[in-house]
C-alpha positions in Angstrom: 12.9 -20.5 5.7 16.4 -21.0 4.1 16.8 -17.2 3.8 16.2 -16.9 7.6 18.7 -19.4 8.4 21.3 -17.8 6.3 20.4 -14.2 7.6 20.9 -15.5 11.4 24.0 -17.1 10.4 25.4 -14.0 8.9 24.7 -12.4 12.2 27.0 -14.9 14.1 29.9 -14.9 12.0 33.0 -13.7 14.0 31.4 -14.8 17.2 33.1 -17.5 19.5 31.5 -20.9 18.7 29.9 -22.6 21.8 28.6 -26.1 22.0 26.6 -26.8 18.8 22.9 -27.9 18.9 21.5 -30.6 16.7 20.1 -28.7 13.5 16.7 -30.3 14.2 16.3 -28.4 17.5 17.6 -25.0 16.3 14.9 -22.6 17.1 15.5 -20.7 13.8 14.5 -23.8 11.9 11.2 -24.6 13.8 7.6 -23.9 12.8 5.7 -21.3 14.4 3.7 -23.9 16.4 7.0 -25.5 17.6 8.2 -21.9 18.9 5.0 -21.1 20.6 5.1 -24.7 22.4 8.7 -23.8 23.6 7.7 -20.3 24.7 4.6 -22.0 26.6 7.2 -24.3 28.3 10.3 -24.9 30.1 12.4 -24.0 27.1 11.8 -20.3 26.7 15.0 -18.2 26.2 16.0 -15.1 24.3 17.0 -17.2 21.3 13.5 -19.0 21.3 11.7 -15.4 21.7 13.8 -13.9 18.9 12.9 -16.8 16.5 9.4 -16.7 17.3 9.1 -12.8 16.7 10.7 -13.5 13.3 8.6 -16.3 12.2 5.3 -14.8 13.4 6.2 -11.6 11.6 6.1 -13.3 8.4 3.5 -15.9 9.0 0.2 -16.0 7.2 -3.1 -15.3 9.2 -4.1 -18.8 8.7 -0.8 -20.2 10.2 -1.2 -17.6 13.2 -4.7 -18.5 13.9 -4.0 -22.2 13.8 -0.9 -22.0 16.1 -3.1 -20.0 18.4 -5.8 -22.5 18.4 -3.5 -25.3 19.3 -1.5 -23.7 21.8 -4.3 -22.2 23.5 -6.2 -25.3 23.6 -3.2 -27.2 24.9 -2.6 -24.6 27.9 -4.5 -21.6 27.7 -2.2 -19.5 30.1 1.1 -21.2 28.8 2.0 -18.8 25.8 3.4 -15.7 27.2 0.9 -12.6 26.8 3.3 -10.6 24.7 3.6 -13.6 22.3 -0.1 -14.0 22.3 -0.8 -10.2 21.8 1.8 -10.1 19.0 0.1 -13.1 17.2 -3.4 -11.8 17.3 -2.5 -8.4 16.3 -0.6 -9.5 13.2 -3.5 -11.9 12.2 -6.0 -9.0 12.8 -4.0 -6.8 10.4 -4.1 -9.6 7.8 -7.8 -10.2 8.4 -9.1 -6.8 9.2 -12.8 -7.7 8.5 -12.7 -11.2 9.8 -15.4 -10.7 12.6 -14.8 -13.9 14.4 -11.0 -13.3 14.6 -11.8 -9.9 15.9 -14.0 -11.2 18.7 -11.7 -13.7 19.7 -8.8 -11.5 19.9 -10.7 -8.9 21.8 -11.7 -11.4 24.4 -8.4 -12.8 24.8 -6.9 -9.2 25.1 -9.6 -8.2 27.8 -8.5 -11.5 29.6 -5.2 -9.8 30.5 -6.2 -6.1 31.2 -7.3 -3.8 32.4 -4.4 -1.9 30.5 -5.9 -3.1 27.2 -9.6 -3.0 28.0 -10.2 0.1 26.0 -8.5 -1.5 22.7 -10.3 -4.9 23.5 -13.8 -2.8 23.4 -12.9 -0.8 20.3 -12.2 -4.2 18.7 -15.7 -5.7 19.6 -17.3 -2.4 18.3 -15.5 -2.9 15.0 -16.5 -6.3 14.9 -20.1 -5.3 15.6 -20.0 -2.7 12.9 -18.7 -5.3 10.4 -21.3 -7.7 11.3 -24.3 -5.4 11.3 -25.0 -5.3 7.6 -25.0 -9.1 7.7 -27.6 -9.4 10.3 -30.3 -7.8 8.1 -29.6 -10.1 5.3 -30.0 -14.0 6.0 -27.3 -16.1 4.2 
């Protein structure tokens, strides 16, 4: 994450310095889970949201799914809808044939419809198509 810190620092050169924050609490240096918890809590800010987008964009599907499992278990409604939609979308793009992930993402998306109901239904159909060959062959 050192490259991210350098990138973000480069964007702030020449700006007036305000009160400095301790390095350990700078959103740019936090894990995806830490950022998601901030978004779900009272610490939500543009800076936290920006850092979340940056980190989730380059996170692995495993890291994203783990973050979603923890944050949704801690407070199902805590994580903003845009943040969970983005996380599920990026995880599904990395694991396009993960039937379980597709179904969980579709269920979550359907929970915040009706705008996304058609997308959620298509995700379920895709999961069913992927699962169909396995149903005839016991493992």
